N, C-alpha and C positions, 0 to 999 in steps of 0.2 A: 797809231791805230793799226791793228792786225787785219789783213785781208786774207780770206781763204782763197787759195789758188785753184779755182775751178773755172773751166771755160767750156763753151759750147761752140763747135765749129758748124757753120751753116753754108747752105748752097749759095755760091757767088751769083748765080743766075737770078735767084729770087731777090737778092738785095739790089742787083743792078736794075731789075725791072721796077722795084719799089722806089729807087732813088732817082729815076729819070732814065727812060729809054727802054725800048724793047717790050716784048710781050711779057707775060707773067705766068707764074704757076704757083702752086702751093707746096711748101716744103713740109716734111714731117716734123712736128714740133720737137725740139730738143729741150732738155731740162737739166738743171743742176739744183741741188738742194743743200742748204747749210743748216745743220742742226744746232740749236742753241741750248741743249740740255745742260751743258756745263759751262756755257760762256754767254756773256751778255753782248757780244759783238755779232752783228748781222753782216754777212758777206756772201753774195751770190753774183756770178759773173756770166754774161752771155756775150759771145763774140759775133758781131755782124760786120760784113764788109760790103763795099759798093764799088762800082766802076769808077775809075779815076776821072777827074775833070780838071781842065787847065785853069778854070776860074770858079772854083767851088765857093759858094757863100759860106758864112759861118755856120758850123754845126750847131744844131739846136735840139733840145729834148723837151718833150711835153708829157705830162702825166694825166691820166683820165680822172684822177682824184688826188687830193692832197691831205686827206684825213681818213683814218681807220677808226671805226667805232665798234668796240666789243663790250658785251655785257653778259654776265653769268652769275648764278648763285654759287656761293663758295662750296656748296656740297654737290653741285651739278657737273655736267660735262662742259668741255671747252666749246666756245662759240665756233660757228663755221668759219673757215678761212675766207679771206677777201682778196680778190684779184684786182690788180692795178695795171693798166696798159701803159707802157712807155713807148712813145713814138719818136724816132730819130729822123731828122730832116737835114738835107744838105751834106750828107756824109760823102767824102771823097777818098776815104781809106777805112781801115778797120776801126770799129767803135766797140768798146767794151762797156757794158752796162754793169755798174758796181753799186750795190746797196750796202750801206754801212750804218752803224749807229749803236747806241747803248739802249737796248730795249728789252729788259727782262720779261716783259709781258708777251713778247713774240717768240714763238718756238723756232720758226724757220722762215726764210724768205727764198722761195723757189723761182727761178727765172727760166722761161721757155720762149724760144723764138716762134713767132706765128708767121707773119708774112707782111709784105708792103712796109718794110722798115719798122715793124712793131715787135715788141716782146711783152709778155705778161709776167708780172711779179706777183706770186701768190704768197700772202702773209698769213701764217698759221699761228693763232694765239695759243698760249700755254694753258694748261689746266688751271681753273680758278683757285683750286686748293693750294696752289703754289704761291699765291699772292695774298696780301693782306686785304681785309675788307675796305671798301671805299673806292674812290676814283683816283686814277693816276694817268699822267700823260707823258709820253716820251717822243723824242725826235729820231726819225730815220731819214738818212740822206741818200738820194739817188744821183749818181754822177755818170756822165759820158766821158770815158777815158780813152787815151791813145795806146795804153799798154795794160797788160793783165794785172800789174801791181798798182795801177792807177798812180804811177809816179808823175805822169803828165796828164792833166785833165783838159778837156776842151773848155776853153774859157767861157764862163757864164752859164755852164750847163747844170750846175748843182741845183737839185730840187729838194724841197723838204716835205716829208710826210709826217703828220702828227698822229701817233697811235694812242688812242684813248681806250682805257679798259676800266669798266665799272664793275666791281665785285660786290654783290649784295650778300648780306648775312643777316641772321636774326638779331634783334636788339638784345643787348646784354648790359644791364645797368646795376649799379650799386648806389646806395644813398649816402655812403660815407667813404671818403678816400684818405682823409687825414684825421687822425685821432690823437688827442692829447689828454693824458691823465696827470693831475697834479695831486700828489699825496705826501704824507709825512712818513718818516722812517718807522714810526711806532703805530701807524694807523691799523685799527682792528678790522674795520669793514673795508675791504679792498674793492676798487671800482671795476665795473665791466660795462660794455656797451653792445648793442645789437645792430648789426649791419644787415639791411634788407637787400636781397638779390632777386632780380627778375630777368626773364628772357621771353621773347615772343614765340619761341618754338619749343614744343615738348622735348625734353631732354632727360635721358635716364640718369639716375642718381650716380651711377659709376662714371659718368662723364663730367661730373662737377668736383673740383678739388681746390684745396688751398695749399700753397707752397710758400717757401721763403727765399728771399734773395740773399739772406745772410749766409756767408760762407761756412759758418759753423752750425748751421741748422737753426731750429726754433730756440729762442732764448728760454732758459728754464723759468724765468719770471713771468712769461706770457702764456696764458692758457686759452684754448679755443675749443669750441664745438660747433658743428654745423648740422643743418637739416635741409632737405631738398624735396620739393613736391612736384617736380616735373617742369613747371614754368616759374616757380618762385621758391625762395628759401631764405634762410637767415644764417648769419655767422655771429656767434657770441664770442667776443674777445674780452679778456679781463686780466688784471694784474693778479698773480697767483702767490706771491710771497712778498714779505717785507724786504725792502732794499735800502742800502746805505745811501746817504744824500748824494745827489748827482743827477745826471740826465742819461736816460737809457732810450735806445731807439731799436726798432725792428721794421723790416721792410717785407711785406707779404704780398702775395698775389692770389687772385681768384681766377680760375681757368675752366673753360668749357672745351674739352678735348675735341669734340666732334666737329667744331666749326673752323678753326679754333678762335676763341675770343677770350680776352683777359682784361683784368683791371689790377692796378697796383694800390696797395693800402700801406700807408706810412703811420707807424705808431710811435709816439713819444711819451715817455713817463718822466716827469720832473719830480724829484724827491727832495724834500727839505727836512730839517731836523724837527722832531716833535718834542713835547715836554715830558712824555712818559717813556716807559720801557717798551721795546718792541715785542711783538707777539707774532709767532708764526707757527702754523701747524698744518697738517695735510688737509684737514677739514676745519672750516670756521665754526666757532662755537656760537650757539644761539644767543641773541641779545635783545630780541623783540618781545621777550617774556611770553613767547608762545602765540602772540597775536599775528594772524595773517591778514584778516580783513575785518575791520569794524569802522564803518563809514568810508574808509579808504584802505589801501594796502599799506602795511608797515614796510616802507621802502628801504630801511636799514638792511633787511635781510631778504626781502621778496620783491620780485619784479611785478610789473602791472599784470593784471589778469589777462590771459591769452586764450585764443581759440586754437584748437587742433582739429583739422578736418581731413578725411580720407575717403577716396572712392571705394565703394564696397567691393567692386570687382577688380579694377585696375589699381592695385595697392601702391604702385609707384606714383600715383596721382594723389599727393597729400600736401598739406601746407600748414604752417604755423603763422597765425596772423596776430601781429602785435601793434601795428600802427593804425589799422582800420578794423574795428571790431564787428565787421559784417562779412560773413563768408557765403559759401554755397548753400548752407542750410541753417546756420546759427547767426543770430544777431544778439550781441552782448552790450549792455549799457549799464551805467550807474544811475539810479533814479531815486527820487524821494518816495519813500514808502507810504507817506501819509500817516504813519504810526509813530507817535512820539518815542516809543520804546525801541524803535529800530532806525529811524533816520534814513541815511543813504544806504541803499542795498544794491546788490547785483541782480539785474533783470536779464533772464536768459530765455530767448524765444526761438523756436524752431519753425521753419516753414514746411511746405509739403514736398520738398525735394526728396525723392526716394533713392537717388543714386549715391548720396554721401551720408556719412555719419559724422557727428561732431561732439566735442567735449570742451569744457573750460577747465583751466588749471591755473595754479599759482606757483611759478617756478622760483627757486632761490636765485639770488644774484651771484652765488658762488657756483659758477657753471661747470667747473672742471671736477673738483673734489667733493662738492656738495656741502651740506650744512649738518653739523653734528647735533642731533636731537636726542642723544643718549639719556639726558637728564629726565626725559619724559617717558622712560621705559615703563614706569608703573602708572602712567597717566592715561588720558583720553584725548581722542580727537573729537572736538565738539563744534557744532554749527547749528544755526537756525534756518529753516527752510519753509517757504510757503509755495505749495503747488497750486497754480492757477488752472492748469489743464494737464491732464495725463496724456493728451494727444489722441490721434485717431485710433491707436491700438490700446489705449487705456493701460499704459505701462508704468512701472515704478522707476524711481531713480536709483543709480548705482554710484558708489563712492570708492575711491582707492587712493593710495599714496605710492610714489615712485622713488627709488634710490638709484637713479641713472638707469633708464630702461635698457635691457629687459628686467632689471632688478625692480621688483614691485610687490605690493600686497595683492590679495585677491579683491575682486569687486564685492562690495557690501551693499546689499539691497536696502533701500529706504522706502518703507511703506507708511505714508502719512495717513492718519485717521480720517481726515476730511480735507476738501479743497478750500482754498482762500483763507486758510488759518495757519498762523505761524506755529511750527512744531520744532522743539529742540531735539537734536539727535546726538547720541554719544556712541563712540566706537572705542573699545579698549585698545590701547597701543600694543599690549601684550598679544592680542589676537593678530594684529598686523605683523608683528615680529615672528610669530609662530608660522605665518604664511610665507616668510622669506624676506621681509623688509629689513634692510640694514640701516639702523638708526644713525650710524656714523656718517652716512653719505646721502642724506635726503636731498633729492633734486627737485621734486615737486611735492609740496606739502599738502596739496588738496586738489583732487580731480573729481568732477561730478558730471554725470551724463544720464539721460534716459537710456533704457535698454537699447543696445547698439543698433539692432536692425529694425527698430520700431519707433523712431523718434518723431515722425511727422506731426507737426502742430502741437508739440509739447511746449509748456510755458511754466517757468517757476522762478522764484526769487530766493537769494541766499544772503545771509548776514551773520556776523559774529563768528567767523571761522577762526578757530584757535586750537592750540594744543595746551592741555591743562595737566599739571603734575598731580 
């Protein structure tokens, strides 16, 4: 163990009066400081001497406390230093107070002589940002020694101080840490999965990232996209190309820079031989025959219907909700229409929240390169809608399609002739293309919402969403 060679010379008269005999006085405190900015060793030394005695009892040391307790938020300032008083008794010669230990949570231990055989040791904790979130305990040892190097210690004088430091941080959770895909080498519809991410403290989008532990970067077979809404977000991970039989692995991490907090995600893909020929292209070709939703979503190509909500003023406050379909303003459910010609339908209700706007959409499972819908270039986007309420502002619905935002069509207004009646709607695909839609990379095949700034208490149902050639 390395000791820092620092000493404090004190007035002999003060120690003599403290250790037995004579009057007393008060010395000016002396102090030494040991910085631990680049070392985990604590070492501060104070020299105290006393008058000699022919029959001195055994030297003893006592401490005013044996535990240090620090607590701080990881983004805050360091806690206040703590002073511990060391008292020496029965000294008949020089006594060196030595503080040592492995304590990364303590910045420095400063020793100062006071009087009456006492010294104070001031323990200064490090900034909490230098530590990991959670609690940690470390041992610090205080000794009474006969020499500055503490080569000879007064027997039985070593005392232990426990340093406890609790670093608090916002919660940061993900719902999946190990992901396994089992596919064949000729599989046409390649799998993907959604990882939900949440934190208890508002965090800017530029503080959230995904990285890889793989030395050669992200594997070319793994695609991902991410969204972040301040306190929650999602990561879409998917296999993006056909692979030869075997096992493939990737090790990823999610990270919040500001705190910092992280989670590791392990991805495994098991590939077996299939019976057909392999097929691989930059965008997957449609195979649901244009059907997005009829009683339920066509899951070969499309994900479950999701909500997107965003604060009207604080645009960084947005969220995509896939697991629970009730948000700040929208509640989405699948209900029995009570109509034999419609069966199960999407029911979309808006509450009176004026701070957010929301929309529902049907994303493709091909989250990176999108779905190739070029064969519908001369066709139509069709759906059935029943408006139950146009809301407080009596507004119409709007519909659009996206090809990985900001690539998208314009909003198309839907004006139904009457309430509580099913109406069939058709939008020519050619019109969407003329507005900038790329049919080779469709990411969201159907998005519907009331007029963005006037959605309060709107209520409608949707069925038979499809692309028709």
